[in-house]
C-alpha positions in Angstrom: 0.0 0.0 0.0 2.8 2.4 0.9 4.6 1.6 -2.3 1.5 2.0 -4.5 0.7 5.5 -3.1 4.4 6.5 -2.9 4.5 7.3 0.8 8.3 7.5 0.9 8.7 9.7 -2.2 6.1 12.2 -0.8 7.2 12.1 2.8 4.0 11.0 4.4 2.7 8.4 6.8 -0.6 6.5 7.4 -1.3 8.8 10.4 -0.9 12.0 8.3 -3.0 10.6 5.4 -5.9 9.5 7.7 -6.0 12.8 9.5 -5.9 14.6 6.2 -8.8 12.4 4.9 -10.8 13.2 8.0 -10.1 16.9 7.7 -11.1 17.2 4.1 -14.2 15.0 4.6 -15.4 17.3 7.4 -14.7 20.3 5.2 -16.7 18.8 2.4 -19.5 17.1 4.3 -21.8 20.1 4.0 -22.4 19.1 0.3 -24.3 16.0 1.5 -26.8 18.3 3.3 -26.8 21.4 1.0 -26.9 19.7 -2.4 -30.2 17.9 -1.7 -31.7 21.1 -0.4 -30.8 23.1 -3.5 -31.8 20.4 -6.0 -35.1 19.8 -4.2 -36.0 23.4 -5.1 -35.8 22.2 -8.7 -38.4 19.6 -7.9 -36.1 16.6 -7.3 -36.6 14.2 -4.4 -34.4 15.2 -1.5 -33.8 11.7 -0.2 -32.8 10.4 -3.6 -30.5 13.3 -4.2 -28.8 12.7 -0.9 -28.1 9.1 -1.8 -27.0 10.1 -5.4 -24.7 12.8 -4.0 -23.1 10.5 -1.5 -22.6 7.6 -3.9 -21.1 10.0 -6.5 -18.7 11.4 -3.9 -17.6 7.8 -2.9 -16.9 6.7 -6.5 -15.4 10.0 -7.7 -13.1 10.5 -4.7 -12.0 6.8 -4.8 -11.2 7.1 -8.5 -9.2 10.3 -7.9 -7.1 8.6 -5.2 -6.5 5.3 -7.0 -6.0 6.6 -10.6 -4.1 9.8 -10.0 -2.7 9.4 -6.5 -3.9 12.9 -5.5 -5.4 13.8 -2.1 -8.5 15.4 -3.7 -12.2 15.0 -2.9 -14.7 14.9 -5.7 -18.4 15.7 -5.2 -21.3 17.7 -6.8 -20.2 21.3 -7.6 -21.7 23.9 -5.4 -21.7 26.6 -8.2 -23.2 24.3 -10.8 -25.9 22.9 -8.6 -27.2 26.5 -8.0 -27.0 27.1 -11.8 -28.9 23.9 -12.4 -31.7 24.9 -10.0 -32.0 28.7 -10.2 -30.9 29.5 -13.8 -31.9 26.4 -15.8 -34.9 24.9 -14.1 -36.5 27.9 -12.4 -35.1 30.7 -14.7 -35.4 29.0 -18.1 -38.4 26.8 -17.2 -36.6 23.6 -18.2 -37.7 20.4 -16.4 -35.1 19.0 -14.0 -35.1 15.7 -16.0 -34.2 17.6 -19.1 -31.5 19.6 -17.2 -30.1 16.4 -15.9 -29.8 15.2 -19.5 -27.7 18.3 -20.1 -25.4 17.2 -17.2 -25.2 13.7 -18.7 -24.2 15.0 -22.2 -21.6 17.4 -20.8 -20.1 14.5 -18.7 -19.6 12.4 -21.8 -17.9 15.3 -23.5 -15.7 15.7 -20.4 -14.7 12.0 -20.6 -13.9 12.3 -24.3 -11.8 15.5 -23.8 -9.9 13.8 -21.0 -9.2 10.6 -22.9 -7.8 12.5 -25.9 -5.8 14.6 -23.4 -7.2 17.9 -24.5 -7.9 19.0 -20.9 -4.4 17.9 -19.9 -2.8 19.8 -22.8 -4.7 23.0 -21.9 -3.5 22.9 -18.3 0.1 22.3 -19.5 0.2 25.4 -21.8 -1.1 27.8 -19.1 1.8 30.2 -18.4 3.6 29.6 -15.1 2.7 33.0 -13.7 -1.0 32.5 -14.3 -0.7 29.1 -12.7 0.6 30.7 -9.5 -2.1 33.4 -9.8 -4.8 30.7 -10.1 -3.5 28.9 -7.0 -3.2 32.0 -4.9 -6.5 33.4 -6.2 -8.3 30.3 -5.1 -6.7 30.8 -1.7 -8.3 34.2 -1.5 -11.6 32.8 -2.7 -11.5 30.0 -0.1 -10.7 32.5 2.6 -13.6 34.8 1.4 -16.0 31.8 1.6 -14.8 31.1 5.1 -15.2 34.7 6.2 -18.7 34.8 4.7 -19.8 31.4 6.2 -18.5 32.6 9.6 -20.6 35.8 9.4 -17.4 37.9 9.8 -18.2 39.4 6.4 -21.8 40.2 5.4 -23.4 41.9 2.5 -24.1 45.6 2.6 -26.3 47.8 0.3 -23.9 50.7 0.8 -20.5 49.1 0.5 -21.3 45.6 -1.0 -19.6 43.9 2.0 -19.0 45.0 5.5 -18.0 43.6 9.0 -20.5 41.2 10.5 -22.1 41.2 13.9 -19.6 40.0 16.5 -22.3 39.8 19.1 -23.8 36.9 17.1 -23.3 33.5 18.7 -22.5 31.6 15.4 -20.0 34.3 14.4 -18.3 34.1 17.9 -18.2 30.3 17.6 -16.4 30.6 14.2 -13.9 33.2 15.6 -13.3 30.9 18.6 -12.7 28.0 16.2 -10.3 30.1 14.1 -8.3 31.1 17.2 -8.1 27.5 18.4 -7.0 26.3 14.9 -4.3 29.0 14.6 -2.9 28.3 18.1 -2.7 24.6 17.3 -1.0 25.4 14.0 1.7 27.7 15.3 2.4 25.1 18.1 3.0 22.6 15.3 0.2 20.2 16.3 -0.4 17.7 13.5 -4.0 17.7 12.4 -4.6 21.1 13.8 -7.3 22.0 11.3 -9.2 18.7 12.0 -8.9 19.1 15.8 -10.0 22.8 15.5 -13.2 21.7 13.8 -13.9 19.0 16.4 -13.4 21.4 19.3 -15.7 24.0 17.6 -18.4 21.4 17.1 -18.3 20.3 20.7 -18.3 23.8 22.1 -21.1 24.7 19.6 -23.3 21.9 20.9 -22.6 22.8 24.5 -23.5 26.4 23.8 -26.6 25.4 21.8 -25.2 27.0 18.6 -24.8 23.6 16.8 -27.8 21.3 16.7 -27.5 18.0 18.5 -27.8 15.0 16.2 -31.3 13.5 16.2 -29.7 10.1 16.1 -26.7 8.1 15.0 -28.0 5.7 12.4 -30.3 6.6 9.5 -31.9 4.6 6.7 -30.6 5.1 3.1 -33.2 6.8 0.9 -34.1 5.1 -2.4 -32.6 6.3 -5.7 -35.6 5.4 -7.8 -37.0 9.0 -8.1 -33.9 10.2 -9.9 -32.0 7.1 -11.2 -31.8 7.1 -15.0 -33.9 10.3 -15.4 -31.0 11.7 -17.5 -31.9 9.3 -20.3 -35.5 10.4 -20.7 -35.0 13.6 -22.7 -32.0 12.8 -25.0 -34.1 13.9 -27.9 -33.9 17.5 -26.7 -30.1 17.7 -26.6 -29.8 19.8 -29.8 -32.3 22.5 -28.8 -30.7 25.9 -28.4 -31.6 26.2 -24.7 -30.1 22.8 -23.8 -27.0 23.4 -25.9 -26.4 26.6 -23.9 -26.9 24.6 -20.7 -24.5 21.8 -21.8 -21.9 24.4 -22.8 -22.1 26.1 -19.4 -21.8 22.9 -17.4 -18.8 21.9 -19.6 -17.0 25.2 -19.5 -17.4 26.0 -15.8 -16.7 22.4 -14.7 -13.6 22.3 -16.9 -11.9 25.3 -15.5 -13.1 24.9 -11.9 -11.4 21.5 -11.9 -8.3 22.7 -13.7 -7.9 25.6 -11.2 -8.3 23.2 -8.2 -5.8 20.8 -9.6 -3.3 23.5 -10.2 -3.8 24.9 -6.7 -3.6 21.5 -5.0 -0.5 20.4 -6.9 1.2 23.7 -6.0 0.2 23.6 -2.4 1.4 20.0 -2.0 4.7 20.6 -3.8 3.8 18.1 -6.5 4.1 20.4 -9.6 7.4 19.8 -11.5 8.8 22.0 -14.2 5.4 23.8 -14.6 3.8 20.3 -15.2 1.3 18.4 -13.0 2.1 14.7 -12.9 -0.9 12.4 -13.6 -3.0 15.4 -14.6 -4.8 13.3 -17.3 -5.8 10.6 -14.8 -7.1 13.1 -12.3 -9.2 14.8 -15.0 -10.5 11.4 -16.1 -11.5 10.5 -12.6 -13.3 13.8 -12.2 -15.2 13.5 -15.5 -16.1 9.9 -14.8 -17.6 11.1 -11.5 -19.8 13.6 -13.4 -21.0 10.7 -15.6 -21.9 8.5 -12.6 -23.6 11.4 -10.8 -25.8 12.3 -13.8 -27.0 8.7 -14.1 -27.7 8.5 -10.3 -29.4 11.8 -10.1 -27.1 14.7 -9.2 -25.4 17.6 -10.9 -21.9 18.0 -12.4 -19.1 17.1 -10.0 -15.9 19.1 -9.3 -12.6 18.5 -7.5 -13.3 20.3 -4.2 -11.0 23.1 -3.3 -11.7 22.2 0.4 -9.2 19.4 -0.3 -6.6 22.0 0.5 -7.6 21.6 4.1 -6.4 18.0 4.0 -3.2 19.1 2.2 -2.6 21.6 5.1 -3.1 18.7 7.5 -0.4 16.6 5.8 -2.1 14.7 3.0 0.1 14.1 0.0 -1.2 10.9 -1.7 -4.3 9.3 -3.0 -4.6 7.3 0.2 -6.1 10.5 1.7 -8.8 10.2 -1.0 -9.4 6.6 -0.1 -10.0 7.6 3.5 -12.4 10.3 2.3 -14.2 7.8 0.2 -14.7 5.4 3.1 -16.0 8.2 5.3 -18.5 9.2 2.6 -19.6 5.5 2.6 -20.1 5.6 6.3 -22.1 8.9 5.9 -24.8 6.9 4.1 -25.6 5.2 7.3 -24.7 7.9 9.8 -26.3 10.9 8.1 -27.9 12.3 11.3 -24.4 13.0 12.6 -23.7 15.4 9.7 -26.0 18.0 11.3 -23.1 19.0 13.6 -20.9 20.0 10.7 -22.3 23.5 10.2 -20.8 26.3 8.2 -19.6 28.0 11.5 -17.6 24.8 12.3 -15.9 24.5 8.8 -15.4 28.3 8.3 -12.2 28.6 10.4 -10.6 25.8 8.3 -11.4 27.6 5.1 -9.9 30.9 6.3 -6.7 29.2 7.5 -6.3 27.2 4.3 -6.9 30.3 2.2 -4.1 32.0 4.0 -1.8 29.1 3.3 -2.7 28.8 -0.4 -2.4 32.5 -1.1 1.3 32.3 -0.4 1.8 31.1 -4.0 1.4 34.8 -4.9 5.1 35.3 -4.1 6.2 33.3 -7.1 4.5 35.7 -9.6 7.0 37.9 -11.5 5.5 41.2 -10.2 8.2 43.3 -11.8 6.9 42.3 -15.3 3.6 44.2 -15.9 2.7 41.9 -18.8 2.2 39.0 -16.4 1.7 40.9 -13.2 -1.6 42.7 -14.3 -3.3 39.5 -15.6 -2.2 37.7 -12.5 -3.6 40.4 -10.3 -7.0 40.4 -12.1 -7.1 36.6 -11.9 -6.5 36.7 -8.2 -9.0 39.5 -7.2 -11.7 38.4 -9.7 -12.2 35.0 -8.0 -13.4 36.3 -4.7 -15.0 39.5 -6.1 -17.1 37.6 -8.7 -17.4 34.5 -6.5 -16.3 32.3 -9.4 -13.0 30.5 -10.0 -13.8 30.0 -13.8 -14.6 33.8 -14.1 -11.2 34.8 -12.6 -9.4 32.4 -14.9 -11.4 33.8 -17.9 -10.6 37.4 -17.2 -6.9 36.7 -16.5 -6.5 34.7 -19.8 -8.2 37.4 -21.9 -6.1 40.2 -20.4 -2.8 38.1 -20.8 -3.5 37.5 -24.5 -4.4 41.1 -25.2 -1.3 42.4 -23.5 1.0 40.0 -25.3 -0.6 41.0 -28.6 -0.2 44.7 -27.8 3.5 44.1 -27.2 3.8 42.3 -30.5 4.8 39.0 -28.8 2.4 36.9 -30.8 4.6 33.9 -31.0 5.0 33.7 -27.2 1.3 32.9 -26.9 0.5 29.3 -27.5 -2.2 28.9 -30.3 -4.5 27.1 -27.8 -4.4 30.3 -25.7 -5.9 32.3 -28.6 -8.7 29.7 -28.9 -9.3 29.8 -25.2 -9.4 33.6 -25.2 -12.2 33.6 -27.8 -14.1 31.1 -25.8 -13.6 33.0 -22.6 -14.9 36.2 -24.3 -18.0 34.3 -25.4 -18.4 32.8 -21.9 -18.2 36.2 -20.2 -20.7 37.6 -22.7 -23.0 34.7 -22.0 -23.0 34.9 -18.2 -23.3 38.7 -18.4 
């Protein structure tokens, strides 16, 4: 087992990998609760979606660990499940069964693009400075999510965002958890992020801020209301509305996963000579999970950026993903316990991990404006637009324009020109 997952080469142990798996699982567990809630608003059966979401996470995360040897968790994308419900089903008036057909078609395209190594090639040609910008930008994005979930940052009509209410119990719990986590980290306690979440959950239950679990064991809901629904509207694939849906699922999923893979590989020190080892296998695992999810009854999957919490806890190999997969399997039976993993409990981990990931910003060549400005836009656009793919799109467009303005046409890979055109179309579409 140690040899298969290259423990010696990556300087890790079973203890580190198990704690990392626990940490990432707790950081991701909210998806098992939130995804069914969001998709139920589209008319889907909540119980069936819970089972589909969990089974998809089990299979996708296990594939990621075994095929690519990366400590990354895979589950239904939070951004794309919202797009599915609020934009496609509610906004466009498309039935959830038809929308699920769009997810199914986009997943097949994902698999084809992965097998012919198009996705891997695109990641490889991204300029090094933009790779560092993507990694650090996702760090700022993760920290922003954590601050929002903690209630430390709240919306404001006057200034868009402002400081939250520090008299609020949930916010104080998140602040407490953050301080505990930071203290454990600076004292070099292994698994500090995981222990910080455990302490926060316990204190939250004692203070009445985190709901006590209603039980320990729960029955597994039936898949029958959603299983195979994606096959029922294949005749509508070539309608203009559904083609736009397929394109969005494909585009956003493509670059969300690419950004996460770049960020994780950079954080774990696995990137070599601007290349990501086994990138093709990781992308195939992710796209296969989307296919499985669409058949079972859930939306497009993504490599979860919360995996960075496990990296920070010491995870370096696919064994971390194997641990996560086993925990997702247990979650099928112990779903009532997931109620204690609230956003206030996980928020401190996201803030700390964001701080760690943003350190990649130091590798950008800030003295060169032609790369510094696109890198800056990439970084700030991710949290400000609340979208990884949007930040990547704006950075790519600006990079290509600046290179063309300097007459350095040959320094830009031909694929970058194609991507720039597609990014312009994407920005125009979402606008």
